[in-house]
Backbone as a printed PyTorch tensor [residue, N CA C, xyz], in Angstrom:
tensor([[[  3.7690, -18.2420, -32.6060],
         [  3.6550, -17.8200, -31.2100],
         [  2.9620, -16.4650, -31.1430]],

        [[  2.2030, -16.2420, -30.0790],
         [  1.3810, -15.0440, -30.0320],
         [  1.5780, -14.2480, -28.7490]],

        [[  2.8250, -14.1930, -28.2600],
         [  3.1110, -13.3300, -27.1240],
         [  3.0340, -11.8870, -27.6000]],

        [[  2.0730, -11.1390, -27.0740],
         [  1.8540,  -9.7770, -27.5420],
         [  2.9100,  -8.8300, -26.9730]],

        [[  3.1450,  -8.8980, -25.6570],
         [  4.2020,  -8.0870, -25.0700],
         [  4.4630,  -8.5160, -23.6270]],

        [[  5.6580,  -8.1830, -23.1440],
         [  6.0030,  -8.2510, -21.7280],
         [  6.4220,  -6.8450, -21.3200]],

        [[  5.8630,  -6.3530, -20.2300],
         [  6.1520,  -4.9860, -19.7810],
         [  6.5050,  -5.0190, -18.3040]],

        [[  7.6190,  -4.3880, -17.9360],
         [  7.9630,  -4.2570, -16.5290],
         [  7.2640,  -3.0280, -15.9770]],

        [[  6.3550,  -3.2430, -15.0280],
         [  5.5680,  -2.1530, -14.4600],
         [  6.3710,  -1.3780, -13.4320]],

        [[  7.0390,  -2.1080, -12.5560],
         [  7.9540,  -1.5120, -11.5790],
         [  8.9550,  -2.5840, -11.1810]],

        [[  9.7300,  -2.3500, -10.1350],
         [ 10.7980,  -3.2950,  -9.7910],
         [ 10.2610,  -4.6480,  -9.3280]],

        [[  8.9870,  -4.7080,  -8.9780],
         [  8.4150,  -5.9470,  -8.4540],
         [  7.3890,  -6.6160,  -9.3540]],

        [[  6.9240,  -5.9430, -10.3960],
         [  5.7810,  -6.4500, -11.1660],
         [  6.0630,  -6.4310, -12.6650]],

        [[  5.7150,  -7.5210, -13.3220],
         [  5.7070,  -7.6080, -14.7820],
         [  4.2840,  -7.8880, -15.2610]],

        [[  3.9670,  -7.3490, -16.4160],
         [  2.6950,  -7.5790, -17.0960],
         [  2.9830,  -8.1800, -18.4590]],

        [[  2.2470,  -9.2260, -18.8210],
         [  2.3940,  -9.8410, -20.1370],
         [  1.0220, -10.1450, -20.7190]],

        [[  0.9300, -10.1030, -22.0490],
         [ -0.3310, -10.3620, -22.7420],
         [ -0.0860, -11.3350, -23.8880]],

        [[ -0.9870, -12.2850, -24.0120],
         [ -0.9450, -13.2730, -25.0880],
         [ -2.2010, -13.1080, -25.9300]],

        [[ -2.0430, -13.0020, -27.2320],
         [ -3.1850, -12.9720, -28.1410],
         [ -3.4590, -14.3870, -28.6270]],

        [[ -4.6770, -14.8400, -28.4470],
         [ -5.0350, -16.2190, -28.8010],
         [ -5.2460, -16.3060, -30.3080]],

        [[ -4.3090, -16.9490, -30.9840],
         [ -4.3720, -17.0940, -32.4410],
         [ -4.2930, -18.5560, -32.8830]],

        [[ -3.8260, -19.4310, -31.9960],
         [ -3.6120, -20.8270, -32.3640],
         [ -4.8200, -21.6980, -32.0030]],

        [[ -4.8360, -22.8880, -32.5660],
         [ -5.8580, -23.8780, -32.2300],
         [ -5.4390, -24.6270, -30.9710]],

        [[ -6.3900, -25.3080, -30.3640],
         [ -6.1370, -26.0470, -29.1350],
         [ -5.0000, -27.0540, -29.3000]],

        [[ -4.9350, -27.7100, -30.4530],
         [ -3.9080, -28.7300, -30.6760],
         [ -2.5000, -28.1720, -30.5230]],

        [[ -2.3060, -26.9140, -30.8920],
         [ -0.9910, -26.2870, -30.7470],
         [ -0.5790, -26.2400, -29.2800]],

        [[ -1.5060, -25.8400, -28.4270],
         [ -1.1900, -25.7240, -27.0100],
         [ -0.9990, -27.0950, -26.3710]],

        [[ -1.8270, -28.0480, -26.7610],
         [ -1.6800, -29.3960, -26.2090],
         [ -0.3140, -29.9870, -26.5520]],

        [[  0.2070, -29.6260, -27.7080],
         [  1.5090, -30.1280, -28.1520],
         [  2.6560, -29.4370, -27.4300]],

        [[  2.4830, -28.1650, -27.0690],
         [  3.5950, -27.3570, -26.5900],
         [  3.5850, -27.0470, -25.0960]],

        [[  2.5420, -27.4520, -24.3840],
         [  2.4510, -27.1370, -22.9560],
         [  2.3600, -28.4280, -22.1410]],

        [[  3.2460, -28.5530, -21.1730],
         [  3.1730, -29.6480, -20.2110],
         [  2.4040, -29.1520, -18.9970]],

        [[  1.3370, -29.8420, -18.6340],
         [  0.5170, -29.4370, -17.5030],
         [  0.9470, -30.1550, -16.2310]],

        [[  0.7720, -29.4930, -15.1080],
         [  0.9320, -30.1660, -13.8260],
         [ -0.1900, -31.1970, -13.6810]],

        [[ -0.0410, -32.1090, -12.7580],
         [ -1.0730, -33.1390, -12.5710],
         [ -2.4100, -32.5240, -12.1650]],

        [[ -2.3520, -31.4650, -11.3490],
         [ -3.5890, -30.7840, -10.9390],
         [ -4.2710, -30.1510, -12.1430]],

        [[ -3.4870, -29.4460, -12.9540],
         [ -4.0570, -28.7690, -14.1200],
         [ -4.5110, -29.7660, -15.1850]],

        [[ -3.8360, -30.8900, -15.2980],
         [ -4.2490, -31.9040, -16.2610],
         [ -5.6450, -32.4170, -15.9210]],

        [[ -5.9040, -32.6100, -14.6420],
         [ -7.2330, -33.0520, -14.2250],
         [ -8.2830, -31.9760, -14.5120]],

        [[ -7.9350, -30.7220, -14.2370],
         [ -8.8640, -29.6250, -14.5110],
         [ -9.1670, -29.5560, -16.0010]],

        [[ -8.1250, -29.6830, -16.8270],
         [ -8.3100, -29.6300, -18.2770],
         [ -9.2130, -30.7560, -18.7590]],

        [[ -9.0000, -31.9510, -18.2540],
         [ -9.8050, -33.1010, -18.6840],
         [-11.2480, -32.9890, -18.2360]],

        [[-11.4800, -32.3100, -17.1240],
         [-12.8430, -32.1440, -16.6130],
         [-13.5720, -30.9690, -17.2590]],

        [[-12.8370, -30.1370, -17.9860],
         [-13.4570, -29.0040, -18.6930],
         [-14.0660, -29.5120, -19.9910]],

        [[-15.3470, -29.2470, -20.1830],
         [-16.0420, -29.7830, -21.3570],
         [-16.2120, -28.7620, -22.4770]],

        [[-16.2190, -27.4870, -22.1400],
         [-16.4520, -26.4490, -23.1480],
         [-15.1600, -26.2010, -23.9220]],

        [[-15.2120, -26.2910, -25.2390],
         [-14.0050, -26.1700, -26.0580],
         [-13.3450, -24.8000, -25.9240]],

        [[-14.1380, -23.7380, -25.7980],
         [-13.5680, -22.3920, -25.6590],
         [-12.8340, -22.2500, -24.3270]],

        [[-13.4000, -22.8380, -23.2790],
         [-12.7490, -22.7930, -21.9700],
         [-11.4410, -23.5810, -21.9900]],

        [[-11.4310, -24.7010, -22.6930],
         [-10.2000, -25.4810, -22.8330],
         [ -9.1130, -24.6530, -23.5240]],

        [[ -9.5130, -23.9510, -24.5870],
         [ -8.5590, -23.1290, -25.3310],
         [ -8.0050, -22.0160, -24.4500]],

        [[ -8.8700, -21.3250, -23.7230],
         [ -8.4350, -20.2450, -22.8340],
         [ -7.4890, -20.7700, -21.7520]],

        [[ -7.8280, -21.9190, -21.2010],
         [ -7.0150, -22.5050, -20.1450],
         [ -5.6070, -22.8100, -20.6490]],

        [[ -5.5320, -23.4480, -21.8050],
         [ -4.2330, -23.8410, -22.3420],
         [ -3.4230, -22.6270, -22.8230]],

        [[ -4.1080, -21.6320, -23.3810],
         [ -3.4060, -20.4120, -23.8020],
         [ -2.8060, -19.7010, -22.5930]],

        [[ -3.5220, -19.7050, -21.4820],
         [ -2.9960, -19.1130, -20.2580],
         [ -1.7650, -19.8390, -19.7520]],

        [[ -1.8070, -21.1620, -19.8330],
         [ -0.6430, -21.9430, -19.4050],
         [  0.5370, -21.7340, -20.3620]],

        [[  0.2570, -21.5500, -21.6380],
         [  1.3160, -21.2760, -22.6120],
         [  1.9560, -19.9150, -22.3290]],

        [[  1.1330, -18.9360, -22.0000],
         [  1.6420, -17.6100, -21.6520],
         [  2.5680, -17.7000, -20.4420]],

        [[  2.1170, -18.4180, -19.4100],
         [  2.9500, -18.5590, -18.2160],
         [  4.2670, -19.2480, -18.5360]],

        [[  4.1980, -20.3420, -19.2790],
         [  5.4090, -21.0760, -19.6430],
         [  6.3950, -20.1620, -20.3710]],

        [[  5.8950, -19.3990, -21.3360],
         [  6.7510, -18.5490, -22.1620],
         [  7.3950, -17.4380, -21.3470]],

        [[  6.5960, -16.7520, -20.5430],
         [  7.0970, -15.5950, -19.8010],
         [  8.0010, -16.0210, -18.6360]],

        [[  7.6090, -17.0600, -17.9200],
         [  8.4410, -17.5150, -16.8030],
         [  9.8000, -18.0210, -17.2960]],

        [[  9.8230, -18.5720, -18.5100],
         [ 11.0950, -18.9780, -19.1090],
         [ 11.9190, -17.7520, -19.5020]],

        [[ 11.2880, -16.7890, -20.1660],
         [ 12.0250, -15.6130, -20.6300],
         [ 12.5880, -14.7980, -19.4700]],

        [[ 11.8570, -14.7270, -18.3710],
         [ 12.3070, -13.9600, -17.2130],
         [ 13.1690, -14.8020, -16.2710]],

        [[ 13.4060, -16.0460, -16.6580],
         [ 14.2520, -16.9700, -15.8850],
         [ 13.7450, -17.1250, -14.4460]],

        [[ 12.4340, -17.2710, -14.3330],
         [ 11.8100, -17.4330, -13.0220],
         [ 11.6040, -18.9130, -12.6950]],

        [[ 11.0790, -19.6700, -13.6480],
         [ 10.7980, -21.0840, -13.4020],
         [ 10.6050, -21.8100, -14.7210]],

        [[ 10.9520, -23.0970, -14.7210],
         [ 10.6850, -23.9740, -15.8650],
         [  9.6140, -25.0040, -15.5030]],

        [[  9.1110, -24.9430, -14.2760],
         [  8.1230, -25.9100, -13.8180],
         [  6.7080, -25.4820, -14.2370]],

        [[  5.8390, -26.4400, -14.5400],
         [  4.4470, -26.0860, -14.8480],
         [  3.7730, -25.4470, -13.6400]],

        [[  2.9540, -24.4600, -13.8720],
         [  2.1830, -23.8750, -12.7800],
         [  1.0140, -24.8060, -12.4550]],

        [[  0.2960, -24.4860, -11.3700],
         [ -0.8780, -25.2830, -11.0200],
         [ -1.8950, -24.3790, -10.3480]],

        [[ -3.1380, -24.8150, -10.3420],
         [ -4.2060, -24.0550,  -9.6980],
         [ -4.3310, -24.5210,  -8.2560]],

        [[ -4.2200, -23.5800,  -7.3020],
         [ -4.2960, -23.9690,  -5.8980],
         [ -5.7410, -24.1470,  -5.4310]],

        [[ -5.9300, -24.4000,  -4.1440],
         [ -7.2660, -24.7410,  -3.6390],
         [ -8.2500, -23.5850,  -3.7680]],

        [[ -7.7370, -22.3590,  -3.9230],
         [ -8.6090, -21.1990,  -4.0830],
         [ -8.8570, -20.8490,  -5.5490]],

        [[ -8.2710, -21.6360,  -6.4540],
         [ -8.4690, -21.3870,  -7.8820],
         [ -7.4580, -20.4380,  -8.4820]],

        [[ -6.4510, -20.0470,  -7.7030],
         [ -5.4340, -19.1060,  -8.1870],
         [ -4.2460, -19.8620,  -8.7580]],

        [[ -3.7290, -19.4620,  -9.9280],
         [ -2.5240, -20.1120, -10.4590],
         [ -1.3230, -19.8490,  -9.5580]],

        [[ -0.4610, -20.8260,  -9.4520],
         [  0.6480, -20.7390,  -8.5070],
         [  1.8860, -21.4080,  -9.0820]],

        [[  3.0560, -20.8570,  -8.7160],
         [  4.3340, -21.4570,  -9.0550],
         [  4.8180, -22.2260,  -7.8310]],

        [[  5.2200, -23.4540,  -8.0140],
         [  5.6460, -24.2830,  -6.8930],
         [  6.9450, -23.7590,  -6.2830]],

        [[  6.9520, -23.6550,  -4.9360],
         [  8.1590, -23.2920,  -4.1800],
         [  8.8420, -22.0350,  -4.7440]],

        [[  8.0690, -20.9610,  -4.8540],
         [  8.5970, -19.7470,  -5.4740],
         [  8.2360, -18.5120,  -4.6610]],

        [[  9.0770, -17.4840,  -4.7450],
         [  8.7820, -16.2080,  -4.1200],
         [  8.0240, -15.2850,  -5.0730]],

        [[  7.6200, -15.8370,  -6.2230],
         [  6.8440, -15.0760,  -7.2010],
         [  5.3700, -15.4560,  -7.1040]],

        [[  4.5160, -14.4400,  -7.2370],
         [  3.0660, -14.6390,  -7.2710],
         [  2.5840, -14.3130,  -8.6760]],

        [[  1.5620, -15.0210,  -9.1390],
         [  1.0370, -14.7710, -10.4820],
         [ -0.4840, -14.6790, -10.4580]],

        [[ -1.0310, -14.0010, -11.4480],
         [ -2.4720, -13.8900, -11.6200],
         [ -2.7730, -13.8410, -13.1110]],

        [[ -3.8540, -14.5050, -13.5120],
         [ -4.2610, -14.5670, -14.9190],
         [ -5.6710, -14.0370, -15.0970]],

        [[ -5.9320, -13.4670, -16.2770],
         [ -7.2800, -13.0850, -16.6670],
         [ -7.4230, -13.2700, -18.1680]],

        [[ -8.6160, -13.6350, -18.6130],
         [ -8.8170, -13.8310, -20.0510],
         [-10.0910, -13.1400, -20.5130]],

        [[-10.1020, -12.8200, -21.7870],
         [-11.2850, -12.3110, -22.4540],
         [-11.3540, -12.9770, -23.8110]],

        [[-12.1650, -12.4540, -24.7420],
         [-12.4050, -13.1730, -25.9900],
         [-11.1330, -13.5020, -26.7650]],

        [[-10.2010, -12.5610, -26.8370],
         [ -9.0370, -12.7250, -27.6940],
         [ -7.7020, -12.7000, -26.9750]],

        [[ -7.6990, -12.3610, -25.7010],
         [ -6.4480, -12.1440, -25.0030],
         [ -6.4030, -12.8510, -23.6450]],

        [[ -5.1790, -13.1860, -23.2350],
         [ -4.8810, -13.6260, -21.8750],
         [ -3.8960, -12.6230, -21.2850]],

        [[ -4.1550, -12.1640, -20.0760],
         [ -3.2520, -11.2300, -19.4050],
         [ -2.6620, -11.8960, -18.1690]],

        [[ -1.3780, -11.6400, -17.9230],
         [ -0.6490, -12.2450, -16.8170],
         [  0.0660, -11.1590, -16.0150]],

        [[ -0.0860, -11.1990, -14.7020],
         [  0.7020, -10.3490, -13.8030],
         [  1.6180, -11.2450, -12.9900]],

        [[  2.8650, -10.8180, -12.8180],
         [  3.8450, -11.5450, -12.0160],
         [  4.3890, -10.5950, -10.9660]],

        [[  4.2950, -10.9820,  -9.7090],
         [  4.8020, -10.1550,  -8.6180],
         [  5.9410, -10.8420,  -7.8930]],

        [[  7.0080, -10.1190,  -7.6300],
         [  8.1400, -10.6600,  -6.8780],
         [  8.0090, -10.2480,  -5.4200]],

        [[  7.7820, -11.2350,  -4.5540],
         [  7.5480, -10.9940,  -3.1280],
         [  6.3800, -10.0360,  -2.9270]],

        [[  5.4090, -10.1270,  -3.8040],
         [  4.2410,  -9.2530,  -3.7660],
         [  3.0540,  -9.9880,  -4.3870]],

        [[  1.9270, -10.0060,  -3.6710],
         [  0.7180, -10.6120,  -4.2360],
         [  0.2010,  -9.7510,  -5.3830]],

        [[ -0.3040, -10.3980,  -6.4220],
         [ -0.8260,  -9.6620,  -7.5740],
         [ -2.2140, -10.1830,  -7.9640]],

        [[ -2.9800,  -9.2780,  -8.5630],
         [ -4.2700,  -9.6110,  -9.1510],
         [ -4.3900,  -8.8590, -10.4530]],

        [[ -5.0640,  -9.4480, -11.4360],
         [ -5.1880,  -8.8060, -12.7520],
         [ -6.5550,  -9.0990, -13.3420]],

        [[ -7.0300,  -8.1670, -14.1710],
         [ -8.2890,  -8.3590, -14.8800],
         [ -8.1990,  -7.6570, -16.2230]],

        [[ -8.7140,  -8.3090, -17.2550],
         [ -8.7910,  -7.6860, -18.5750],
         [-10.2520,  -7.6550, -18.9850]],

        [[-10.7070,  -6.5120, -19.4630],
         [-12.1180,  -6.3190, -19.7680],
         [-12.3120,  -5.4900, -21.0350]],

        [[-13.4770,  -5.6520, -21.6190],
         [-13.9840,  -4.7350, -22.6330],
         [-15.2800,  -4.1740, -22.0850]],

        [[-15.4550,  -2.8520, -22.0560],
         [-16.6890,  -2.2910, -21.5060],
         [-17.9310,  -2.9070, -22.1350]],

        [[-18.8500,  -3.3370, -21.2680],
         [-20.0850,  -3.9810, -21.7230],
         [-21.2730,  -3.4020, -20.9670]],

        [[-22.4190,  -3.3740, -21.6330],
         [-23.6170,  -2.7720, -21.0450],
         [-24.0570,  -3.4840, -19.7710]],

        [[-23.7820,  -4.7780, -19.6710],
         [-24.2420,  -5.5250, -18.4960],
         [-23.6020,  -5.0100, -17.2090]],

        [[-22.4210,  -4.3840, -17.3270],
         [-21.7400,  -3.8970, -16.1270],
         [-22.5090,  -2.7530, -15.4830]],

        [[-23.1420,  -1.9400, -16.2910],
         [-23.9760,  -0.8690, -15.7480],
         [-25.2370,  -1.4410, -15.1010]],

        [[-25.7370,  -2.5510, -15.6370],
         [-26.9580,  -3.1550, -15.1080],
         [-26.7390,  -3.7960, -13.7400]],

        [[-25.5790,  -4.4120, -13.5450],
         [-25.3270,  -5.0860, -12.2680],
         [-24.7390,  -4.1480, -11.2240]],

        [[-24.3170,  -2.9550, -11.6480],
         [-23.6260,  -2.0260, -10.7450],
         [-24.4020,  -1.7150,  -9.4640]],

        [[-25.7120,  -1.4150,  -9.5070],
         [-26.4140,  -1.0730,  -8.2610],
         [-26.3570,  -2.1800,  -7.2140]],

        [[-26.2160,  -3.4080,  -7.6570],
         [-26.1570,  -4.5340,  -6.7240],
         [-24.7520,  -4.7410,  -6.1460]],

        [[-23.7320,  -4.2940,  -6.8680],
         [-22.3490,  -4.6020,  -6.4950],
         [-21.5300,  -3.3870,  -6.0670]],

        [[-22.0070,  -2.1840,  -6.3690],
         [-21.2460,  -0.9730,  -6.0750],
         [-21.8660,  -0.2200,  -4.9050]],

        [[-21.0000,   0.4970,  -4.1650],
         [-21.5030,   1.3820,  -3.1130],
         [-22.1350,   2.6230,  -3.7480]],

        [[-22.8270,   3.4060,  -2.9350],
         [-23.4320,   4.6380,  -3.4480],
         [-22.3600,   5.5890,  -3.9670]],

        [[-21.2420,   5.6670,  -3.2430],
         [-20.1460,   6.5400,  -3.6790],
         [-19.5960,   6.0820,  -5.0290]],

        [[-19.4450,   4.7900,  -5.2070],
         [-18.9340,   4.2640,  -6.4720],
         [-19.9050,   4.5210,  -7.6120]],

        [[-21.1930,   4.4250,  -7.3330],
         [-22.1980,   4.7430,  -8.3510],
         [-22.0820,   6.2040,  -8.7640]],

        [[-21.8420,   7.0810,  -7.7830],
         [-21.6870,   8.5050,  -8.0840],
         [-20.4380,   8.7570,  -8.9260]],

        [[-19.3440,   8.0640,  -8.6050],
         [-18.1100,   8.2280,  -9.3820],
         [-18.3500,   7.9140, -10.8620]],

        [[-19.1770,   6.9120, -11.1190],
         [-19.3430,   6.4090, -12.4920],
         [-20.0940,   7.3640, -13.4150]],

        [[-20.9290,   8.2160, -12.8770],
         [-21.6140,   9.2500, -13.6740],
         [-22.3280,   8.6670, -14.9070]],

        [[-22.8870,   7.4550, -14.7530],
         [-23.5770,   6.7850, -15.8690],
         [-22.6850,   6.5790, -17.0880]],

        [[-21.3870,   6.5110, -16.8550],
         [-20.4140,   6.2900, -17.9300],
         [-20.0640,   4.7990, -17.9690]],

        [[-20.2950,   4.1500, -19.1130],
         [-20.0840,   2.7130, -19.2260],
         [-18.6350,   2.3150, -18.9570]],

        [[-17.6920,   3.1160, -19.4260],
         [-16.2750,   2.8070, -19.1810],
         [-15.9790,   2.8580, -17.6880]],

        [[-16.5300,   3.8460, -16.9940],
         [-16.2910,   3.9560, -15.5540],
         [-16.9160,   2.7790, -14.8010]],

        [[-18.1500,   2.4160, -15.1800],
         [-18.7750,   1.2390, -14.5720],
         [-17.8660,   0.0170, -14.7460]],

        [[-17.3310,  -0.1270, -15.9410],
         [-16.4930,  -1.2850, -16.2520],
         [-15.1900,  -1.2630, -15.4590]],

        [[-14.6330,  -0.0790, -15.2590],
         [-13.3710,   0.0170, -14.5130],
         [-13.5700,  -0.2620, -13.0290]],

        [[-14.6750,   0.1820, -12.4690],
         [-14.9600,  -0.1340, -11.0680],
         [-15.1360,  -1.6460, -10.9150]],

        [[-15.8870,  -2.2500, -11.8240],
         [-16.0700,  -3.7020, -11.8170],
         [-14.7110,  -4.4010, -11.8920]],

        [[-13.8720,  -3.9760, -12.8200],
         [-12.5720,  -4.5960, -13.0360],
         [-11.6840,  -4.4490, -11.8050]],

        [[-11.6850,  -3.2680, -11.1980],
         [-10.8820,  -3.0330, -10.0000],
         [-11.3040,  -3.9630,  -8.8700]],

        [[-12.6030,  -4.1960,  -8.7490],
         [-13.0830,  -5.1000,  -7.6990],
         [-12.7350,  -6.5510,  -8.0090]],

        [[-12.6890,  -6.8990,  -9.2770],
         [-12.2180,  -8.2330,  -9.6620],
         [-10.7740,  -8.4320,  -9.2160]],

        [[ -9.9520,  -7.4080,  -9.3910],
         [ -8.5530,  -7.4860,  -8.9700],
         [ -8.4640,  -7.6520,  -7.4550]],

        [[ -9.2490,  -6.8770,  -6.7050],
         [ -9.2370,  -7.0050,  -5.2530],
         [ -9.6660,  -8.4010,  -4.8160]],

        [[-10.6620,  -8.9320,  -5.4790],
         [-11.1300, -10.2860,  -5.1710],
         [-10.0030, -11.2970,  -5.3590]],

        [[ -9.2540, -11.1610,  -6.4400],
         [ -8.1510, -12.0850,  -6.7010],
         [ -7.0170, -11.8960,  -5.7010]],

        [[ -6.8250, -10.6800,  -5.2210],
         [ -5.7870, -10.4330,  -4.2330],
         [ -6.1220, -11.0890,  -2.8990]],

        [[ -7.3640, -11.0280,  -2.5030],
         [ -7.7810, -11.6640,  -1.2430],
         [ -7.8060, -13.1820,  -1.4110]],

        [[ -8.4150, -13.6470,  -2.4690],
         [ -8.4010, -15.0120,  -2.9780],
         [ -8.7840, -16.0760,  -1.9500]],

        [[ -9.5880, -15.7010,  -0.9730],
         [-10.0980, -16.7250,  -0.0670],
         [-11.6140, -16.8200,  -0.1800]],

        [[-12.1140, -16.1850,  -1.2290],
         [-13.5380, -16.2080,  -1.5540],
         [-14.3810, -15.5910,  -0.4430]],

        [[-15.6870, -15.6930,  -0.5850],
         [-16.6250, -15.1530,   0.3870],
         [-16.4440, -13.6590,   0.6180]],

        [[-16.0140, -12.9560,  -0.4340],
         [-15.9680, -11.4930,  -0.3850],
         [-17.2120, -10.9550,  -1.0680]],

        [[-17.8810, -10.0240,  -0.4280],
         [-19.0200,  -9.3560,  -1.0250],
         [-18.5290,  -8.0940,  -1.7380]],

        [[-18.8820,  -7.9390,  -3.0080],
         [-18.3530,  -6.8380,  -3.8140],
         [-18.7530,  -5.4700,  -3.2630]],

        [[-19.9080,  -5.3720,  -2.6480],
         [-20.3430,  -4.0860,  -2.1140],
         [-19.9070,  -3.9010,  -0.6670]],

        [[-20.0160,  -4.9290,   0.1480],
         [-19.7690,  -4.8050,   1.5790],
         [-18.2870,  -4.8050,   1.9410]],

        [[-17.4960,  -5.6130,   1.2500],
         [-16.1100,  -5.8280,   1.6700],
         [-15.0590,  -5.1170,   0.8180]],

        [[-15.4660,  -4.5310,  -0.3080],
         [-14.5090,  -3.8850,  -1.2020],
         [-14.9750,  -2.4830,  -1.5650]],

        [[-14.0300,  -1.5660,  -1.6310],
         [-14.3550,  -0.2110,  -2.0880],
         [-13.2140,   0.3040,  -2.9610]],

        [[-13.5670,   1.0700,  -3.9900],
         [-12.5600,   1.6340,  -4.8850],
         [-12.8790,   3.1020,  -5.1410]],

        [[-11.8240,   3.8520,  -5.4650],
         [-11.9910,   5.2830,  -5.7280],
         [-10.9650,   5.7220,  -6.7600]],

        [[-11.4090,   6.4030,  -7.8420],
         [-10.4460,   6.9040,  -8.8370],
         [ -9.5220,   7.9440,  -8.2170]],

        [[ -8.2440,   7.8960,  -8.6130],
         [ -7.2530,   8.8270,  -8.0750],
         [ -6.9330,   9.9690,  -9.0230]],

        [[ -7.3610,   9.8710, -10.2790],
         [ -7.1050,  10.9700, -11.2170],
         [ -8.2850,  11.0950, -12.1810]],

        [[ -8.2860,  12.1720, -12.9240],
         [ -9.4370,  12.4780, -13.7720],
         [ -9.5980,  11.5250, -14.9560]],

        [[ -8.4800,  10.9650, -15.4370],
         [ -8.5900,  10.0780, -16.5940],
         [ -8.7490,   8.6110, -16.1930]],

        [[ -8.9320,   8.3590, -14.9070],
         [ -9.2360,   7.0150, -14.4060],
         [ -8.1550,   6.0000, -14.7890]],

        [[ -6.8990,   6.3960, -14.7530],
         [ -5.8220,   5.4400, -14.9970],
         [ -5.2660,   4.8630, -13.6990]],

        [[ -5.6310,   5.4850, -12.5650],
         [ -5.2170,   4.9970, -11.2540],
         [ -6.4140,   4.9740, -10.3050]],

        [[ -6.4670,   3.9550,  -9.4570],
         [ -7.5020,   3.8610,  -8.4310],
         [ -6.8830,   3.4230,  -7.1270]],

        [[ -7.5460,   3.7670,  -6.0480],
         [ -7.2400,   3.1910,  -4.7470],
         [ -8.3030,   2.1490,  -4.4500]],

        [[ -7.8770,   0.9670,  -4.0400],
         [ -8.8170,  -0.0980,  -3.7030],
         [ -8.5510,  -0.6210,  -2.3120]],

        [[ -9.6210,  -0.8660,  -1.5470],
         [ -9.4870,  -1.3240,  -0.1660],
         [-10.3600,  -2.5380,   0.0770]],

        [[ -9.8040,  -3.5060,   0.7970],
         [-10.5360,  -4.6880,   1.2470],
         [-10.6850,  -4.5930,   2.7560]],

        [[-11.9100,  -4.7580,   3.2440],
         [-12.1840,  -4.7960,   4.6850],
         [-13.0930,  -5.9750,   4.9660]],

        [[-12.5970,  -6.8980,   5.7930],
         [-13.4300,  -8.0330,   6.1720],
         [-12.8990,  -8.6860,   7.4400]],

        [[-13.7920,  -8.8460,   8.4180],
         [-13.4890,  -9.5970,   9.6410],
         [-12.1630,  -9.1820,  10.2760]],

        [[-11.9500,  -7.8700,  10.3980],
         [-10.7310,  -7.3850,  11.0290],
         [ -9.5640,  -7.2300,  10.0840]],

        [[ -9.6760,  -7.7740,   8.8710],
         [ -8.6220,  -7.6030,   7.8680],
         [ -8.8780,  -6.3210,   7.0980]],

        [[ -7.8460,  -5.5320,   6.8940],
         [ -7.9570,  -4.3320,   6.0600],
         [ -6.6450,  -4.0910,   5.3310]],

        [[ -6.7410,  -3.8840,   4.0240],
         [ -5.5500,  -3.5710,   3.2360],
         [ -5.9460,  -2.7580,   2.0160]],

        [[ -5.1140,  -1.7800,   1.6800],
         [ -5.3560,  -0.9360,   0.5190],
         [ -4.2770,  -1.1560,  -0.5380]],

        [[ -4.6530,  -0.9580,  -1.7880],
         [ -3.7540,  -1.1540,  -2.9170],
         [ -3.9280,  -0.0010,  -3.8990]],

        [[ -2.8650,   0.2920,  -4.6390],
         [ -3.0110,   1.1740,  -5.7900],
         [ -3.2020,   0.2970,  -7.0150]],

        [[ -4.2170,   0.6200,  -7.7970],
         [ -4.5680,  -0.1320,  -8.9920],
         [ -4.3310,   0.7440, -10.2160]],

        [[ -3.7550,   0.1600, -11.2610],
         [ -3.4650,   0.9100, -12.4830],
         [ -4.1710,   0.2700, -13.6660]],

        [[ -4.5060,   1.1180, -14.6490],
         [ -5.1930,   0.6660, -15.8600],
         [ -4.3180,   0.9190, -17.0810]],

        [[ -4.3150,  -0.0410, -17.9990],
         [ -3.5510,   0.0500, -19.2380],
         [ -4.4750,  -0.2790, -20.4040]],

        [[ -4.4260,   0.5580, -21.4260],
         [ -5.2870,   0.3650, -22.5970],
         [ -4.7090,  -0.7070, -23.5200]],

        [[ -5.5910,  -1.4870, -24.1150],
         [ -5.2060,  -2.5040, -25.0910],
         [ -6.2890,  -2.5430, -26.1590]],

        [[ -6.2030,  -1.5950, -27.1100],
         [ -7.2490,  -1.4970, -28.1270],
         [ -8.5880,  -1.1960, -27.4890]],

        [[ -9.5840,  -2.0350, -27.7720],
         [-10.9160,  -1.8400, -27.1970],
         [-11.0290,  -2.4210, -25.7870]],

        [[ -9.9550,  -3.0260, -25.3030],
         [ -9.9080,  -3.6070, -23.9700],
         [ -9.0920,  -2.7030, -23.0380]],

        [[ -9.1720,  -2.9960, -21.7450],
         [ -8.2510,  -2.3950, -20.7840],
         [ -7.8440,  -3.4750, -19.7840]],

        [[ -6.6780,  -3.2750, -19.1850],
         [ -6.1620,  -4.1860, -18.1710],
         [ -6.0540,  -3.4390, -16.8640]],

        [[ -6.4890,  -4.0680, -15.7860],
         [ -6.3350,  -3.5040, -14.4490],
         [ -5.4970,  -4.4690, -13.6120]],

        [[ -4.5460,  -3.9290, -12.8660],
         [ -3.7680,  -4.7330, -11.9340],
         [ -3.2750,  -3.8550, -10.8040]],

        [[ -2.9540,  -4.4900,  -9.6800],
         [ -2.3910,  -3.7250,  -8.5790],
         [ -0.9200,  -3.4640,  -8.8250]],

        [[ -0.4590,  -2.2960,  -8.4250],
         [  0.9530,  -1.9420,  -8.5980],
         [  1.6320,  -1.7190,  -7.2410]],

        [[  0.8890,  -1.9210,  -6.1610],
         [  1.4560,  -1.9270,  -4.8020],
         [  0.8820,  -3.1180,  -4.0570]]])
């Protein structure tokens, strides 16, 4: 088993990380999928995507059992967000090359993203970031990556798609070491702000909302 850790962020939020070490056959043997997820899995053709999908479901199964939240398989809803059936808990998943990250919110919507700073984030930034956000980044690759990651979290929180990264979302670092950000979504009369926190994981970092 490759559960890396479970961390209680505050009274409403847990963070968990799974390191992908097993082969696909291990997950197929140990994870029962919902009917919706079974169809998604069967329609996925890329072997790496299949592995990531099943590792994410294994992480959810393990953590939801340990926290005594649910024994039922999760499923992907119409917006593509993982969901627990008939529950007051909200969940969000993110994956990268070696890890799956999970956020669980009690009576609170959650979004999560795990990233490793990459040069492409600086290249796409002018198209996706506001002028103020570009100024915050100071041509620093880590900062570019954190702004990108924070906006990914906001996108998952809204989760109704059709959000423009530059027009509808804005983020601002709250401290000098960029471990906290304020993020705001504005669209069609809807407006909501969140505090976003960053956690280091080796060469990766995790971003999730904590309010």
